C-alpha positions in Angstrom: -42.0 -7.5 -49.3 -40.3 -10.7 -48.2 -36.6 -11.2 -49.1 -35.1 -14.7 -48.9 -31.4 -14.0 -49.2 -28.8 -16.8 -49.3 -25.9 -16.7 -46.9 -23.6 -16.7 -49.9 -24.4 -16.1 -53.5 -25.0 -19.3 -55.4 -22.9 -19.9 -58.4 -24.7 -22.4 -60.7 -22.5 -24.9 -62.6 -25.1 -27.7 -63.2 -27.9 -27.7 -65.7 -30.5 -26.9 -63.1 -31.2 -26.1 -59.4 -34.1 -26.1 -57.0 -35.3 -23.3 -54.7 -37.4 -24.4 -51.7 -38.4 -22.2 -48.8 -41.1 -22.3 -46.1 -42.6 -19.0 -45.2 -45.1 -18.2 -42.5 -48.1 -16.6 -44.1 -48.6 -14.3 -41.1 -45.8 -12.2 -42.6 -47.8 -11.7 -45.8 -51.1 -10.0 -46.5 -54.0 -12.5 -46.6 -55.8 -13.2 -49.9 -53.3 -11.2 -51.9 -51.5 -12.2 -55.1 -47.7 -12.3 -54.7 -45.0 -12.6 -57.3 -41.8 -14.4 -56.7 -38.7 -12.8 -58.3 -35.4 -14.4 -58.9 -32.4 -12.0 -58.3 -29.4 -13.0 -60.4 -26.5 -12.1 -62.6 -25.5 -14.0 -65.8 -22.5 -13.8 -68.0 -24.3 -15.6 -70.8 -27.8 -15.4 -72.3 -29.5 -18.7 -71.8 -33.0 -20.2 -71.7 -34.4 -21.5 -68.5 -37.5 -23.6 -67.8 -39.0 -22.6 -64.5 -41.3 -25.2 -62.9 -43.1 -24.1 -59.8 -45.4 -25.9 -57.4 -47.7 -23.3 -56.0 -50.1 -25.2 -53.7 -49.6 -28.5 -55.5 -50.5 -27.0 -58.9 -47.7 -27.3 -61.6 -46.9 -24.1 -63.4 -44.4 -24.1 -66.3 -42.8 -20.9 -67.5 -40.0 -20.4 -70.1 -37.6 -17.7 -69.1 -34.8 -16.3 -71.1 -32.2 -15.0 -68.7 -30.2 -12.1 -70.1 -28.1 -9.2 -69.1 -28.8 -5.8 -70.6 -29.1 -4.6 -73.3 -30.4 -7.9 -74.8 -34.1 -8.5 -75.2 -35.5 -10.9 -72.6 -38.1 -13.5 -73.7 -40.5 -15.2 -71.3 -43.6 -17.2 -72.0 -45.9 -20.0 -70.9 -45.7 -22.1 -74.1 -43.9 -25.4 -73.7 -41.8 -26.0 -76.9 -38.5 -27.8 -77.1 -37.2 -25.0 -79.3 -39.1 -22.1 -77.7 -35.9 -20.3 -76.8 -34.8 -20.2 -80.4 -34.8 -16.9 -82.3 -37.6 -17.9 -84.6 -39.7 -19.7 -81.9 -39.7 -17.4 -78.9 -43.1 -17.1 -77.2 -44.7 -13.8 -76.6 -43.3 -12.2 -73.4 -45.5 -11.9 -70.4 -42.8 -10.9 -67.9 -39.3 -9.5 -68.6 -36.0 -9.5 -66.7 -35.0 -6.0 -65.7 -31.8 -4.4 -64.2 -32.1 -3.2 -60.7 -30.5 -0.1 -59.2 -28.1 -2.4 -57.3 -26.8 -3.8 -60.5 -28.4 -7.2 -60.2 -31.1 -8.6 -62.6 -34.5 -9.8 -61.5 -37.2 -11.8 -63.2 -40.6 -13.1 -62.1 -40.7 -16.9 -61.8 -44.0 -17.5 -60.0 -47.3 -16.1 -58.8 -49.4 -17.3 -55.9 -52.3 -16.1 -53.7 -52.0 -16.2 -50.0 -54.8 -18.0 -48.0 -57.3 -16.1 -45.8 -56.0 -17.9 -42.7 -52.4 -18.2 -41.3 -50.5 -21.2 -42.6 -47.1 -22.2 -44.0 -46.5 -21.3 -47.6 -44.0 -23.4 -49.6 -42.0 -21.6 -52.3 -40.7 -24.4 -54.5 -39.3 -23.5 -57.9 -37.1 -25.8 -60.1 -35.1 -24.0 -62.8 -33.2 -25.9 -65.5 -31.9 -25.5 -69.0 -34.4 -27.3 -71.3 -31.6 -28.7 -73.3 -29.8 -29.9 -70.2 -26.8 -27.7 -70.9 -24.8 -26.2 -68.1 -26.1 -23.0 -66.5 -22.5 -21.9 -66.0 -22.1 -18.2 -65.5 -25.4 -17.9 -63.6 -25.1 -16.4 -60.1 -28.2 -16.4 -57.8 -28.4 -13.8 -55.0 -31.9 -14.2 -53.6 -35.6 -14.6 -54.2 -38.1 -11.8 -53.3 -41.8 -12.0 -52.7 -43.7 -8.8 -53.5 -47.5 -8.2 -53.6 -48.9 -7.5 -57.1 -50.6 -4.2 -56.9 -53.4 -3.8 -59.4 -53.9 -0.1 -60.2 -57.4 1.2 -59.8 -58.8 2.4 -63.0 -61.4 5.2 -63.2 -63.4 6.2 -66.1 -62.7 9.8 -67.1 -64.8 12.1 -64.8 -65.9 9.3 -62.4 -64.0 10.7 -59.4 -65.0 14.2 -60.3 -68.7 13.4 -60.4 -68.4 11.5 -57.2 -66.9 14.6 -55.4 -69.4 16.9 -57.0 -72.3 14.8 -55.8 -70.8 14.7 -52.3 -70.7 18.4 -52.1 -74.1 18.8 -53.6 -75.6 16.5 -51.0 -73.8 18.1 -48.1 -75.0 21.6 -49.1 -78.4 20.6 -50.4 -77.7 22.2 -53.7 -79.7 19.9 -55.9 -81.7 22.4 -57.9 -80.5 22.5 -61.5 -80.6 26.2 -62.3 -78.5 27.4 -59.3 -75.4 29.5 -60.2 -73.4 27.0 -58.0 -74.3 24.2 -60.3 -72.9 26.1 -63.3 -69.7 26.8 -61.5 -69.4 23.1 -60.5 -69.9 22.1 -64.2 -67.1 24.5 -65.2 -64.7 23.1 -62.6 -65.6 19.5 -63.6 -64.9 20.4 -67.3 -61.4 21.3 -66.4 -60.7 18.0 -64.5 -62.9 15.5 -66.3 -60.0 13.8 -68.1 -58.0 13.3 -64.9 -57.8 9.7 -63.6 -57.4 11.0 -60.1 -59.3 14.0 -58.8 -56.8 16.7 -57.9 -56.9 18.2 -54.4 -57.0 21.7 -56.0 -60.3 20.8 -57.6 -61.8 19.6 -54.3 -60.7 22.8 -52.6 -62.3 24.8 -55.4 -65.6 23.0 -55.0 -65.4 23.5 -51.2 -64.8 27.2 -51.6 -67.6 27.6 -54.2 -70.0 25.7 -51.9 -69.1 27.9 -48.9 -69.4 31.1 -51.0 -72.8 30.1 -52.3 -74.1 29.2 -48.9 -72.9 32.5 -47.5 -74.6 34.4 -50.3 -77.9 32.6 -49.6 -77.6 33.5 -45.9 -77.0 37.2 -46.7 -80.1 37.2 -48.8 -82.0 35.5 -46.0 -82.7 32.4 -47.9 -82.8 28.9 -46.3 -79.4 27.3 -46.2 
């Protein structure tokens, strides 16, 4: 995470302000999508139009800056009255209260290049009606990588682990008792998105027990 913290908090009294920062990409992970968050406090609920310039491509985003417990509204639709109660766009990002008491909201996304170069964070925020943003206090901007969770189909990881142990022990014949035991274990964990370590241990134990039984009977391991 990269934090750009101002020497002093900025108290906004005009209708808008610009945030410009040069960041060396060697401090970021290459070819990774990052989100830029505005850390703020506000004494008033007010709409803000965020205009960012990620790699020379304009990106417009309406943000409704609020303090809890009000409902934040953010959207991509450009509408003169989009911040009105009846014309608020569907939220795609929401301000949230942090543990330190400040609010944060995502104002931009960008992808880092594969090679090292300077990245410019340039975000212009203004009130779309050109009213004053009085009561808005800016503490910092933060860059954080967007981690996309890996999604597994139910049973995918389980089957992968079962096949791994089957191959390692050469237990590929369908009618072996070990196969039935494996199926019973898989049944217990097939709805898990992550294969639990206890199931892996059970498979390992079952595999070793079956191999030992075969050796005792003098069968080929």
